[in-house]
N, C-alpha and C positions, 0 to 999 in steps of 0.2 A: 453385678458389679463386684469386682475383686475386693476381698476384705483387707483393710490396711493392717499393718503390723500392730499398731496401737489398739485397733478394734479387736483384733484376734487375742491380744494379751488380756484386754479387759474381759472378753467373753470367757477365756479360760480361767481367769481369776474368780469370776462370779460362779462358774461351774464348780470350782473347788470349794468355795465358801458354802455353797448350797448342798454339797454332798454330805448327807447325814451319817454315812458309813465311815467317815474319816475322823480320826482323833484330831484334837487341836494341834498337836505336834506334827502330825502327818500333813495337815492342811498348810501349816507354816512352811514345811519342807518343800511341798509341791509348789506353793506360790513363789518361793525363792527360786526354784528351778525354772519356773515360767519366766520370771524376770531375768534370770541369767541367760536363758536361751535366746532372748531377743537380740543379744549382741553377736551370737555365733555366726550368723550369715554374713554380717558386716566384716567380721574378722576373717572369714574364709575368702570373701571377695577381695579384701585388701591384700591377702597373701598371694592369691592367684594372679591378680592384675599386675603386681610388681614385686615378685618374690626376691629379686636381687637388689631392690632399692632399700637403702638404710632408712629412708623416711617411712616406707611401708612397714619395716620391721619395728620401728618405734611406735607407729600407730597400732600395730597388732599387739604389741606389748601392753599399751594402754587399755585396749579393748579387753585383753585377757584379765587384767586386774579387776575391771568392773564386772566381768562376767562370772567371777568366782562367787558362788553363794556364800553368804556370811551367816554366822549365828548371832542373832540379836542378843545383846547383853542386857543386864538389868539396867545399866546406865542408859542404853539406847531406848529402852521401853519406859523409862521414867519421864513423865512430863516435865517440861521446863516452863518457867513463868516470866512474863513481863512485869506483872504485878503479883507477888506471892500470895497464897491463901492466908487468911488471918481470921481466926474464929469461925463464924458462920459464912464469911465471905470466901467464895471458891477461888478467888483470884482470877487473873487473866493470863491465858496461855501465851507463850512466845519466849522471848529472851530479852536481855537488856537492850538489844538493838531494835527489835520489831515485835509487834503483836501478830501472832498467827497460830493456827491450830494444828500445824503439821511440822515435821522435821524433814530434812533432806538427806538423801543418800549420795554422798559425794562421788561423782563419777571417777575421780582420779585415784581414790584410795579406799572407797567403801565405808568411810567413816559416816556415822549417823550424827548429824548436827542440826541445830535449829536454823542457822542462817550462815551465809558465806563469811561473815565476820567471826562468828563462833568457830568455824572451821580453821580460819587462818590463825586464830589465837591458840588453837590446840595443836598445831602442826609441829611444835617444838618438842612434843612429848608423845609417846605412843598412847592410844586409847586404853583406859583401864579395863581389865577383864578380857582383852583380846590378844591372842598371841601375835607377835610381830616378828616376821622372818627377816625383814630388812629395815633397819632404823631409817635409812635414807628415804624409804617410801613415805615417811611422815615428816621428816625434818625439813622445815623451811619452805615447803612448796605452798603455792596459793591455789585456791579453788577457781575453776572456771565455771561460774554458776550457769552459764548458757548450756553446758553439757549435762546438767542435772536431768536424770531420767526417772528416778524413783523417789517417792516420799513415804513417810510413815505418819499415819493418822495418830495424833496424840490422845484421841478419845477412845479408840478401839484397838490401837496398835497393829493396824493392817498395813503391810508394806505393799505399795501399788504404784502404777505409772503416774507421773505428775499430772495434776488437774486441779480444779478448785472444789471438788466434792468427793467425799469418800465413796469408794466403790462397794463397801460393805453395806448391803441393803438394810441391815439392822442398825446402822449408824447414820449414813447419809450426811455426815457433818460437812458444812461448808468451811473451808479452811481460812478464808479471809474475805473482807469486803472487796478488796482489790487483788486481782491476780493477773499476771502477765506471763503467757506461755512462751514468749520469746526470751525474756530475761530470767524466767523461773523465779519470779518475785511474788511474794504474798505479803500483804499489809492489812491488818485488821483494825487500824486506828480510825475511829469514827471522825468524820468531818475533814479528813485529809484528801485533798484533791490531787490525784495522781493520774498520769497518762503516759503512754509509751510514745516517745518521740522517734518517728521513723528516720529522721535526718541524722540524729546523733546516736541512735541505736540503743538508748537506755530509757528507763522510766524516770519521770520527773514529778 
């Protein structure tokens, strides 16, 4: 049986994590390269199928932005909280909108954010600590959460394909009680009854 793109990416990420000959910096660089590489075949296919189409050009441009490896900043790697730590209380990971143990890599602009609302609140200003080549890349646009492909575990800072469990075998963190692979939605609030509605296409 042919290996799917997602299975291949997971396998390559695990191989890099388990390679004891690599430094932490080199592992991070290689994992980002693996994640970036998964968009390239799609970009090439889009260009070859309709090279003269303006729609194809726009699509290729969007793929190009997301395929660019990024350097994770201190802000990206700093955990965010739904309930901040206090004294001996470790707090609850997430943001003011949701409880979850991961952040999202926005497909549109590569920003690392905790949720779609956090992204949209930040798009009026460039992310701190990251060079911005075009202000318009960040200004005013809204995230399409369905296009989210990568997430960042807030317990071990491993960047990885979206799922509900960290691929770092030394971590294995579950990101939330509820996870929807269609909506790219995580919610770790106990007692909350959520389901994906196929008719309306969202989680309720």
